[in-house]
N, CA and C atoms as an extended XYZ file, in Angstrom:
312
Properties=species:S:1:pos:R:3:atomname:S:1:resname:S:1:resid:I:1 pbc="F F F"
N       259.710      -29.501      -78.372 N   MET     1
C       259.940      -28.586      -79.219 CA  MET     1
C       259.592      -27.361      -78.651 C   MET     1
N       260.445      -26.042      -78.964 N   TYR     2
C       260.027      -24.838      -78.596 CA  TYR     2
C       260.421      -23.871      -79.848 C   TYR     2
N       260.023      -22.555      -79.403 N   ALA     3
C       260.482      -21.470      -80.277 CA  ALA     3
C       260.747      -20.288      -79.202 C   ALA     3
N       261.832      -19.567      -79.788 N   LEU     4
C       261.855      -18.297      -79.148 CA  LEU     4
C       261.002      -17.179      -80.074 C   LEU     4
N       260.184      -16.169      -79.375 N   ILE     5
C       259.406      -15.436      -80.179 CA  ILE     5
C       259.676      -13.976      -79.613 C   ILE     5
N       259.233      -13.053      -80.398 N   GLU     6
C       259.362      -11.543      -79.889 CA  GLU     6
C       258.069      -10.954      -80.084 C   GLU     6
N       257.535      -10.454      -79.048 N   TYR     7
C       255.999       -9.944      -79.079 CA  TYR     7
C       255.882       -8.824      -78.044 C   TYR     7
N       255.505       -7.696      -78.973 N   LYS     8
C       255.537       -6.274      -77.995 CA  LYS     8
C       256.646       -6.042      -77.794 C   LYS     8
N       258.051       -6.339      -78.479 N   GLY     9
C       259.284       -5.406      -78.073 CA  GLY     9
C       260.062       -6.656      -76.746 C   GLY     9
N       259.511       -7.678      -76.584 N   LYS    10
C       259.871       -8.336      -75.608 CA  LYS    10
C       260.206      -10.161      -76.084 C   LYS    10
N       261.185      -10.759      -75.468 N   GLN    11
C       261.216      -11.955      -76.283 CA  GLN    11
C       260.770      -12.746      -75.161 C   GLN    11
N       259.961      -14.156      -75.698 N   TYR    12
C       259.738      -15.239      -74.778 CA  TYR    12
C       259.986      -16.509      -75.357 C   TYR    12
N       259.963      -17.577      -74.686 N   LYS    13
C       260.131      -19.057      -74.790 CA  LYS    13
C       258.894      -19.668      -74.723 C   LYS    13
N       258.520      -19.908      -75.900 N   ALA    14
C       257.115      -20.644      -76.351 CA  ALA    14
C       257.245      -22.148      -76.567 C   ALA    14
N       256.714      -22.748      -75.551 N   GLU    15
C       256.391      -24.292      -75.690 CA  GLU    15
C       254.872      -24.710      -75.722 C   GLU    15
N       254.511      -25.840      -76.529 N   LYS    16
C       253.145      -26.215      -76.625 CA  LYS    16
C       252.471      -26.359      -75.353 C   LYS    16
N       251.279      -25.671      -75.097 N   ASP    17
C       250.521      -25.739      -73.782 CA  ASP    17
C       251.014      -24.844      -72.706 C   ASP    17
N       251.944      -24.094      -73.240 N   ALA    18
C       252.460      -23.188      -72.114 CA  ALA    18
C       251.746      -22.055      -71.634 C   ALA    18
N       251.670      -21.289      -70.573 N   LEU    19
C       250.993      -20.103      -70.221 CA  LEU    19
C       251.982      -19.042      -70.305 C   LEU    19
N       252.044      -17.827      -70.972 N   ILE    20
C       252.734      -16.925      -71.141 CA  ILE    20
C       252.191      -15.534      -70.727 C   ILE    20
N       252.805      -14.685      -69.843 N   GLN    21
C       252.534      -13.754      -69.494 CA  GLN    21
C       252.849      -12.382      -70.269 C   GLN    21
N       251.889      -11.483      -70.836 N   VAL    22
C       252.768      -10.310      -71.703 CA  VAL    22
C       252.050       -9.386      -71.582 C   VAL    22
N       252.227       -8.162      -72.228 N   ASP    23
C       251.598       -6.869      -71.810 CA  ASP    23
C       250.373       -7.105      -72.396 C   ASP    23
N       249.349       -6.070      -71.907 N   LYS    24
C       247.871       -6.258      -72.176 CA  LYS    24
C       247.650       -6.191      -73.725 C   LYS    24
N       246.931       -7.055      -74.269 N   ILE    25
C       246.187       -7.362      -75.661 CA  ILE    25
C       244.704       -7.124      -75.498 C   ILE    25
N       244.091       -6.385      -76.277 N   ASP    26
C       242.760       -5.995      -76.302 CA  ASP    26
C       241.933       -6.947      -77.057 C   ASP    26
N       242.039       -8.040      -76.812 N   LEU    27
C       241.098       -9.117      -77.353 CA  LEU    27
C       240.300       -9.837      -75.970 C   LEU    27
N       239.147      -10.421      -76.491 N   GLU    28
C       238.430      -11.195      -75.641 CA  GLU    28
C       239.083      -12.653      -75.204 C   GLU    28
N       238.811      -13.136      -74.175 N   SER    29
C       239.207      -14.559      -73.956 CA  SER    29
C       238.593      -15.502      -74.877 C   SER    29
N       239.669      -16.780      -75.507 N   GLY    30
C       239.275      -17.608      -76.379 CA  GLY    30
C       239.685      -17.005      -77.823 C   GLY    30
N       240.221      -15.841      -78.279 N   LYS    31
C       240.346      -15.659      -79.534 CA  LYS    31
C       241.741      -16.067      -79.515 C   LYS    31
N       242.219      -16.117      -80.704 N   THR    32
C       243.483      -16.761      -81.131 CA  THR    32
C       244.504      -15.441      -81.687 C   THR    32
N       245.764      -15.654      -81.384 N   VAL    33
C       246.664      -14.587      -82.043 CA  VAL    33
C       247.680      -15.577      -82.501 C   VAL    33
N       247.850      -15.107      -84.000 N   ASP    34
C       249.117      -15.779      -84.702 CA  ASP    34
C       250.392      -14.759      -84.630 C   ASP    34
N       251.895      -15.177      -83.921 N   ILE    35
C       252.840      -14.659      -83.834 CA  ILE    35
C       253.688      -15.295      -84.880 C   ILE    35
N       254.115      -14.214      -85.845 N   ASP    36
C       255.090      -14.687      -86.936 CA  ASP    36
C       256.569      -14.143      -86.482 C   ASP    36
N       256.850      -13.473      -85.622 N   THR    37
C       258.085      -13.203      -85.502 CA  THR    37
C       259.033      -14.062      -84.497 C   THR    37
N       259.274      -15.208      -85.275 N   VAL    38
C       259.788      -16.347      -84.391 CA  VAL    38
C       261.500      -15.988      -84.662 C   VAL    38
N       262.154      -16.091      -83.857 N   LEU    39
C       263.512      -15.766      -83.878 CA  LEU    39
C       264.272      -17.166      -83.906 C   LEU    39
N       263.593      -18.270      -82.892 N   LEU    40
C       264.469      -19.477      -83.253 CA  LEU    40
C       263.475      -20.652      -83.002 C   LEU    40
N       263.464      -21.763      -83.681 N   THR    41
C       262.898      -23.059      -83.360 CA  THR    41
C       263.934      -24.079      -82.742 C   THR    41
N       263.115      -24.848      -82.243 N   ASN    42
C       264.105      -26.391      -82.077 CA  ASN    42
C       263.238      -27.242      -82.114 C   ASN    42
N       263.097      -28.350      -82.816 N   ASP    43
C       262.275      -29.563      -82.707 CA  ASP    43
C       262.707      -30.635      -82.098 C   ASP    43
N       264.003      -30.705      -81.389 N   GLY    44
C       264.630      -31.879      -80.593 CA  GLY    44
C       265.908      -32.232      -81.471 C   GLY    44
N       265.851      -32.089      -82.692 N   THR    45
C       267.147      -32.673      -83.458 CA  THR    45
C       267.689      -31.160      -84.300 C   THR    45
N       266.739      -30.507      -84.917 N   ASN    46
C       267.183      -29.467      -85.689 CA  ASN    46
C       266.843      -28.055      -84.947 C   ASN    46
N       268.111      -27.346      -84.953 N   VAL    47
C       267.689      -25.850      -84.296 CA  VAL    47
C       267.609      -24.966      -85.676 C   VAL    47
N       266.790      -24.201      -85.973 N   VAL    48
C       266.938      -23.330      -86.797 CA  VAL    48
C       266.915      -21.593      -86.272 C   VAL    48
N       267.890      -20.729      -86.506 N   VAL    49
C       267.929      -19.586      -86.128 CA  VAL    49
C       267.843      -18.431      -87.262 C   VAL    49
N       266.886      -17.637      -86.869 N   GLY    50
C       266.486      -16.791      -88.062 CA  GLY    50
C       267.500      -15.425      -88.261 C   GLY    50
N       266.870      -14.700      -89.257 N   ALA    51
C       268.190      -13.544      -89.499 CA  ALA    51
C       267.293      -12.277      -90.239 C   ALA    51
N       266.585      -11.626      -89.273 N   PRO    52
C       266.231      -11.819      -87.751 CA  PRO    52
C       265.311      -12.850      -87.557 C   PRO    52
N       264.267      -13.220      -88.646 N   TYR    53
C       262.975      -14.060      -87.894 CA  TYR    53
C       263.242      -15.267      -89.053 C   TYR    53
N       262.547      -16.443      -88.546 N   VAL    54
C       262.761      -17.622      -89.304 CA  VAL    54
C       261.592      -17.555      -90.218 C   VAL    54
N       261.766      -17.888      -91.722 N   ALA    55
C       260.870      -17.754      -92.629 CA  ALA    55
C       259.863      -19.005      -92.742 C   ALA    55
N       258.719      -18.310      -92.442 N   GLY    56
C       257.596      -19.457      -92.666 CA  GLY    56
C       257.173      -20.047      -91.268 C   GLY    56
N       257.871      -19.721      -90.221 N   ALA    57
C       257.404      -20.132      -88.726 CA  ALA    57
C       256.629      -19.147      -88.071 C   ALA    57
N       255.726      -19.712      -87.445 N   LYS    58
C       254.402      -18.903      -86.653 CA  LYS    58
C       254.390      -19.632      -85.338 C   LYS    58
N       253.692      -19.175      -84.567 N   VAL    59
C       253.172      -19.466      -83.171 CA  VAL    59
C       251.756      -19.216      -83.313 C   VAL    59
N       251.080      -20.139      -82.652 N   VAL    60
C       249.360      -20.005      -82.434 CA  VAL    60
C       249.325      -19.933      -81.064 C   VAL    60
N       248.580      -18.554      -80.631 N   ALA    61
C       248.046      -18.724      -79.098 CA  ALA    61
C       246.904      -18.345      -79.143 C   ALA    61
N       246.266      -18.698      -77.820 N   GLU    62
C       244.956      -18.351      -77.495 CA  GLU    62
C       245.010      -17.500      -76.084 C   GLU    62
N       244.105      -16.406      -76.184 N   VAL    63
C       243.983      -15.452      -74.979 CA  VAL    63
C       243.173      -16.161      -73.976 C   VAL    63
N       244.095      -16.256      -72.748 N   ALA    64
C       243.327      -16.789      -71.396 CA  ALA    64
C       242.509      -15.724      -70.694 C   ALA    64
N       243.351      -14.979      -69.995 N   ASP    65
C       242.553      -13.935      -69.456 CA  ASP    65
C       243.333      -12.684      -69.058 C   ASP    65
N       243.235      -11.698      -68.683 N   SER    66
C       243.873      -10.099      -68.347 CA  SER    66
C       243.606       -9.837      -67.102 C   SER    66
N       244.686       -9.383      -66.585 N   PHE    67
C       244.981       -9.091      -65.046 CA  PHE    67
C       245.626       -8.030      -64.556 C   PHE    67
N       245.662       -7.210      -63.786 N   LYS    68
C       246.528       -6.289      -63.184 CA  LYS    68
C       247.790       -6.960      -62.240 C   LYS    68
N       249.127       -6.229      -62.463 N   ASP    69
C       249.982       -6.863      -61.366 CA  ASP    69
C       249.795       -6.102      -60.169 C   ASP    69
N       250.530       -6.267      -59.168 N   LYS    70
C       250.529       -5.729      -57.728 CA  LYS    70
C       250.868       -4.504      -57.883 C   LYS    70
N       250.599       -3.451      -56.822 N   LYS    71
C       250.782       -1.986      -57.199 CA  LYS    71
C       252.336       -1.793      -56.781 C   LYS    71
N       252.929       -1.165      -57.517 N   VAL    72
C       254.307       -0.567      -57.332 CA  VAL    72
C       254.422        1.050      -57.078 C   VAL    72
N       254.929        1.465      -55.975 N   LEU    73
C       254.783        2.473      -55.399 CA  LEU    73
C       255.989        3.403      -55.561 C   LEU    73
N       256.066        4.574      -56.162 N   VAL    74
C       257.447        5.660      -56.502 CA  VAL    74
C       257.176        6.763      -55.655 C   VAL    74
N       258.324        6.704      -54.666 N   TYR    75
C       258.290        7.915      -53.840 CA  TYR    75
C       259.209        8.974      -54.184 C   TYR    75
N       258.875       10.112      -54.589 N   LYS    76
C       259.922       11.239      -54.890 CA  LYS    76
C       260.308       12.019      -53.866 C   LYS    76
N       261.430       12.570      -53.434 N   TYR    77
C       261.954       13.171      -52.260 CA  TYR    77
C       262.950       14.057      -52.513 C   TYR    77
N       262.962       15.390      -52.055 N   LYS    78
C       264.204       16.167      -51.979 CA  LYS    78
C       264.240       16.486      -50.606 C   LYS    78
N       265.301       16.189      -49.933 N   SER    79
C       265.825       16.910      -48.682 CA  SER    79
C       265.786       18.535      -48.351 C   SER    79
N       265.128       18.758      -47.550 N   LYS    80
C       264.973       20.395      -46.916 CA  LYS    80
C       264.355       21.065      -47.990 C   LYS    80
N       263.714       20.650      -49.102 N   LYS    81
C       262.672       21.576      -49.679 CA  LYS    81
C       261.465       21.172      -49.903 C   LYS    81
N       260.953       20.611      -48.713 N   ASP    82
C       259.514       20.257      -48.752 CA  ASP    82
C       258.865       19.533      -49.684 C   ASP    82
N       259.585       18.659      -50.422 N   TYR    83
C       258.986       18.152      -51.775 CA  TYR    83
C       259.074       16.585      -51.723 C   TYR    83
N       257.770       16.174      -51.670 N   HIS    84
C       257.565       14.690      -51.830 CA  HIS    84
C       256.269       14.292      -52.350 C   HIS    84
N       256.374       13.379      -53.376 N   ARG    85
C       255.299       12.838      -54.118 CA  ARG    85
C       255.514       11.465      -53.817 C   ARG    85
N       254.142       10.804      -53.918 N   LEU    86
C       253.842        9.431      -53.859 CA  LEU    86
C       252.867        8.781      -55.218 C   LEU    86
N       253.445        7.905      -56.127 N   ILE    87
C       252.885        7.663      -57.032 CA  ILE    87
C       252.644        6.182      -57.358 C   ILE    87
N       251.333        5.783      -57.440 N   GLY    88
C       251.179        4.357      -57.462 CA  GLY    88
C       251.160        3.884      -59.265 C   GLY    88
N       251.360        2.731      -59.475 N   HIS    89
C       251.257        2.235      -60.675 CA  HIS    89
C       250.927        0.529      -60.801 C   HIS    89
N       250.014        0.216      -61.455 N   ARG    90
C       249.676       -1.109      -61.690 CA  ARG    90
C       249.854       -1.655      -63.328 C   ARG    90
N       250.816       -2.472      -63.642 N   GLN    91
C       250.841       -2.914      -64.849 CA  GLN    91
C       249.974       -3.964      -65.272 C   GLN    91
N       249.215       -3.668      -66.683 N   GLN    92
C       248.178       -4.657      -67.201 CA  GLN    92
C       248.961       -5.570      -67.968 C   GLN    92
N       248.455       -6.827      -67.600 N   TYR    93
C       248.875       -8.141      -68.218 CA  TYR    93
C       248.073       -8.770      -68.997 C   TYR    93
N       248.296       -9.862      -70.066 N   THR    94
C       247.134      -10.906      -70.580 CA  THR    94
C       248.126      -12.212      -70.182 C   THR    94
N       247.235      -13.294      -69.970 N   ASN    95
C       247.986      -14.740      -70.234 CA  ASN    95
C       247.362      -14.990      -71.249 C   ASN    95
N       248.496      -15.896      -72.111 N   ILE    96
C       247.852      -16.628      -73.550 CA  ILE    96
C       248.731      -18.045      -73.510 C   ILE    96
N       247.949      -18.839      -74.200 N   ARG    97
C       248.341      -20.208      -74.028 CA  ARG    97
C       248.661      -20.771      -75.299 C   ARG    97
N       249.984      -21.181      -75.495 N   ILE    98
C       250.456      -21.529      -76.747 CA  ILE    98
C       249.892      -22.957      -77.101 C   ILE    98
N       249.058      -22.538      -78.373 N   LYS    99
C       248.501      -24.060      -78.659 CA  LYS    99
C       249.231      -24.807      -79.836 C   LYS    99
N       250.001      -24.289      -80.612 N   ASP   100
C       250.663      -24.840      -81.685 CA  ASP   100
C       252.130      -24.219      -82.207 C   ASP   100
N       253.042      -24.671      -82.711 N   ILE   101
C       254.070      -24.131      -83.097 CA  ILE   101
C       254.329      -24.684      -84.709 C   ILE   101
N       254.085      -23.792      -85.578 N   VAL   102
C       254.196      -24.116      -86.804 CA  VAL   102
C       255.665      -23.964      -87.331 C   VAL   102
N       256.456      -24.954      -87.777 N   LEU   103
C       257.885      -24.910      -88.316 CA  LEU   103
C       257.964      -24.631      -89.818 C   LEU   103
N       259.187      -23.911      -90.111 N   ALA   104
C       259.097      -23.302      -91.567 CA  ALA   104
C       259.274      -24.580      -92.655 C   ALA   104
């Protein structure tokens, strides 16, 4: 059984006990998050597609940990103008573990 969910503007495939990397959530480890923006559910025999969301379906997830991704360097340069800038960025993510998928 799996569900396609939309969370913070991005779509993810959620299966039971799966670990999903999402944008940073300001919650402590062990807290639960209910995600009710379910786009599609599949229980092995029935596929339910929402318009845009499946009514009554939700995904229960537990916050695992937060971390930073590796550094991405952005270098700006204009030739013959003595202009160059080096900017670094580290995106912050949170791992969530899917505990349960509640169907409609």
